[in-house]
C-alpha positions in Angstrom: 101.0 134.9 76.7 98.8 137.7 75.6 99.4 137.2 71.8 99.0 133.5 72.1 95.6 133.7 74.0 94.7 136.6 71.7 95.0 134.7 68.5 94.1 131.1 69.6 90.6 131.6 68.8 91.1 133.4 65.5 93.6 130.7 64.3 91.3 128.0 65.8 88.5 129.2 63.4 90.3 129.2 60.5 91.8 126.0 61.1 88.3 123.9 62.5 87.2 124.6 59.1 89.4 122.8 57.1 90.4 120.1 59.5 87.9 118.0 61.6 87.9 119.6 65.1 88.5 116.1 66.7 91.6 115.4 64.4 92.7 118.7 64.9 93.1 118.2 69.0 95.2 114.9 67.9 97.5 116.1 65.6 98.3 119.4 67.4 99.0 117.9 70.9 100.3 114.9 69.6 102.9 117.4 67.8 103.4 119.5 71.1 103.7 116.1 73.1 106.0 115.0 71.0 108.2 118.2 71.2 107.5 118.2 74.9 109.2 114.9 75.3 112.2 115.7 73.6 112.6 118.6 75.2 112.4 116.4 78.3 115.0 113.7 77.1 117.4 116.5 76.2 117.3 118.1 79.8 118.1 114.2 81.1 115.1 114.5 83.3 113.5 111.4 85.1 109.9 110.5 84.0 109.7 108.9 87.8 107.1 110.4 90.2 105.3 109.1 93.4 102.8 107.0 93.2 100.7 108.8 95.0 100.5 111.6 92.1 99.2 109.3 89.8 95.5 110.2 90.0 96.4 113.7 90.0 98.5 113.4 87.0 95.8 111.4 84.9 93.1 114.0 86.2 95.5 116.7 84.8 95.7 114.9 81.3 92.1 114.2 80.7 91.3 118.0 81.5 93.8 119.4 79.3 93.3 117.3 76.0 90.2 115.2 75.8 88.0 117.2 77.7 89.4 120.8 77.2 89.8 120.5 73.0 86.6 118.6 72.4 85.0 121.3 73.7 87.1 124.1 72.8 87.4 123.2 69.0 83.7 122.1 69.0 82.4 125.3 70.4 84.8 127.7 68.4 83.6 125.8 65.3 79.8 126.3 66.1 80.1 129.8 67.8 82.5 132.8 66.9 86.1 133.6 67.7 85.2 136.9 69.6 82.6 134.6 71.7 85.4 132.7 72.7 87.7 135.4 73.5 84.8 136.8 76.1 84.0 133.6 77.7 87.9 132.8 78.2 88.1 135.8 80.0 86.2 134.2 82.9 89.2 132.0 83.4 90.4 133.8 86.4 86.9 133.7 87.8 86.3 130.0 87.5 89.8 129.3 88.8 88.9 131.8 91.9 85.7 129.6 92.2 87.9 126.0 92.2 90.3 127.4 94.5 87.9 128.1 97.4 86.4 124.7 97.0 89.9 123.3 97.6 90.3 125.9 100.2 93.5 127.2 98.8 91.1 130.9 98.8 88.7 132.5 101.2 85.1 133.4 99.6 85.1 137.3 99.9 82.0 139.3 99.9 83.7 142.2 98.3 83.8 139.6 95.2 80.0 138.6 95.0 79.3 141.5 93.2 81.7 141.9 90.8 81.0 138.1 90.2 77.3 138.6 89.6 78.4 141.4 87.0 80.4 139.0 85.0 77.6 136.3 85.1 75.2 139.0 84.0 77.7 140.1 81.2 77.8 136.5 80.3 73.9 136.6 79.8 74.1 139.4 77.0 76.5 137.4 75.2 74.3 134.3 75.5 71.5 136.5 74.3 73.7 137.3 71.4 74.4 133.7 70.6 70.3 132.9 70.8 69.6 135.8 68.3 71.9 134.6 66.1 71.0 131.1 66.1 67.5 131.8 65.7 68.3 134.0 62.5 71.2 131.5 60.5 71.3 127.5 60.5 74.2 127.6 62.7 73.7 126.6 66.3 75.9 129.4 68.3 74.2 129.0 71.7 75.4 125.6 71.6 78.9 126.5 70.5 78.8 129.2 73.3 78.0 126.8 76.3 80.5 124.2 74.9 82.9 127.3 75.2 81.9 127.7 78.7 82.8 124.0 79.5 85.9 124.6 78.0 86.9 127.5 80.3 86.0 125.5 83.1 88.3 122.4 81.9 91.3 124.9 81.3 90.6 126.7 84.7 90.3 123.3 86.5 93.8 122.7 84.6 95.7 125.3 85.8 94.3 125.6 89.4 94.9 121.5 89.8 98.5 121.7 88.7 99.9 124.2 91.1 100.9 121.5 93.3 102.8 119.2 91.1 104.4 122.3 89.3 105.8 123.1 92.5 107.1 119.3 93.3 108.2 118.4 89.8 108.7 121.4 88.0 106.9 123.2 84.7 108.5 120.7 82.6 108.0 117.4 83.8 104.3 118.2 85.1 103.5 119.4 81.3 105.4 116.7 79.7 103.4 113.7 82.1 100.2 115.1 81.8 100.4 115.9 78.0 101.7 112.5 77.6 98.8 110.9 79.6 96.4 113.1 77.8 97.1 112.2 74.3 97.1 108.4 75.1 93.6 109.0 76.7 92.4 110.9 73.4 93.5 108.0 70.7 90.0 106.4 70.9 88.3 109.8 70.0 91.0 110.3 67.3 90.4 106.8 65.6 86.6 107.1 65.9 87.2 110.3 63.6 89.9 109.4 61.7 87.7 109.0 58.7 86.8 112.6 58.8 90.4 113.5 59.0 91.3 115.1 55.2 93.9 117.9 54.1 91.7 118.8 50.6 90.5 122.0 51.9 93.6 122.8 53.7 94.6 126.8 52.8 97.4 128.8 53.9 95.5 130.4 56.5 94.7 127.0 58.1 98.4 125.9 58.0 99.2 129.1 59.9 96.6 128.3 62.0 98.0 125.1 62.6 101.4 126.0 63.5 100.0 128.9 66.1 97.7 126.4 68.1 100.7 123.7 68.1 103.7 125.4 67.9 102.8 128.8 69.9 100.0 127.6 72.3 100.1 124.0 72.7 103.9 123.7 73.2 105.3 127.2 73.8 102.2 128.7 75.4 101.0 126.1 77.8 104.7 125.7 79.4 105.1 129.7 79.5 102.1 129.9 81.3 102.9 126.8 83.9 106.3 128.4 84.4 104.7 131.6 85.2 102.2 130.3 87.3 105.1 128.9 89.6 106.0 132.3 90.5 102.9 134.1 90.2 99.4 134.0 91.7 97.2 132.1 89.1 94.2 134.6 89.7 96.8 137.8 89.5 98.4 135.8 86.1 95.1 135.0 84.4 93.9 138.8 85.2 97.0 140.1 83.6 96.4 138.5 80.2 92.8 139.4 80.3 93.9 142.2 77.9 93.7 139.3 75.2 90.1 138.8 74.6 89.9 142.5 73.7 92.4 141.9 70.9 90.4 138.9 69.7 87.5 140.8 69.5 89.2 143.3 67.8 90.9 141.1 65.1 87.9 138.5 65.1 86.1 141.6 62.9 89.5 142.7 61.0 90.1 139.3 60.1 87.0 136.9 59.9 84.8 139.6 59.4 82.5 138.6 62.2 79.7 140.9 63.2 79.7 142.5 66.3 76.5 143.2 67.5 75.4 145.7 70.4 74.2 142.9 72.4 77.6 141.5 72.2 79.6 144.8 73.0 77.4 145.4 76.2 77.8 141.8 77.5 81.9 142.1 76.8 82.3 145.1 78.8 80.2 144.0 81.1 82.0 140.7 81.6 85.5 142.2 81.4 84.4 145.2 84.2 82.9 142.3 86.4 86.3 139.7 85.9 88.4 143.0 86.6 86.7 144.0 89.8 86.3 140.6 91.1 90.6 140.1 91.2 91.0 144.0 92.4 92.2 143.4 96.0 92.4 147.1 97.1 93.8 146.8 101.0 92.6 143.1 101.2 95.4 140.7 101.2 95.3 137.8 99.2 95.9 134.4 100.1 98.7 131.7 98.9 99.1 130.4 95.6 96.0 129.1 94.6 97.0 126.6 92.3 
């Protein structure tokens, strides 16, 4: 999970420069959905589910593919892989807020200062984006804003899916949610298909697509969903927060991204805030929040 999360922004950065982001989302998740259904049928499971859960599956499908992928791939395309890594470090923070809204967890004053610290750190990252947007023709700030919405949709997906995973299992929940999500995405793909071309595709783009499709969209999502069945989502997402640090390092090594002082300060403050917000000390956490 740490490996796939760390290299996902980097793989996406390579691939979106060679394949249209909107079409790339359909190709990677279309392939992953086929793989999920093949595995699902191989295990001879049933697609039947209670009618009362239909809206939940529809919401999960919309969150995980059309909404998340639109914001993530377009955000990475406009911004930097390192910015994506820092923004996704806030996943446990957003998941915590959503869990409070759903009354799966109670708000704790002990977490207020770390939460404010995280917001302060993100401000530095955004300030770095503003500076880079002014000094170049790219719109890094817009990309960072889109990445925030990508994290929000992902946090909502992993939080809202908990009950269905407990009820139907990780494989069935993922298969049905992905199948519904990819059907919803078809109109977007048809709109963008005119921009789909493989003329610029290189070895780096192919490797990136393999990583995004087979290791992340298929194996990564399944492993995460399965793990969340047994581990508190807040603890799980916090454990994998070492991945953004690796993202920053390899973005500098592989993508030659400039790491400014503002960005480094913002990243360190954000990581500190996220870590402290999940540090329980003597306080006992509640039930699984998803």
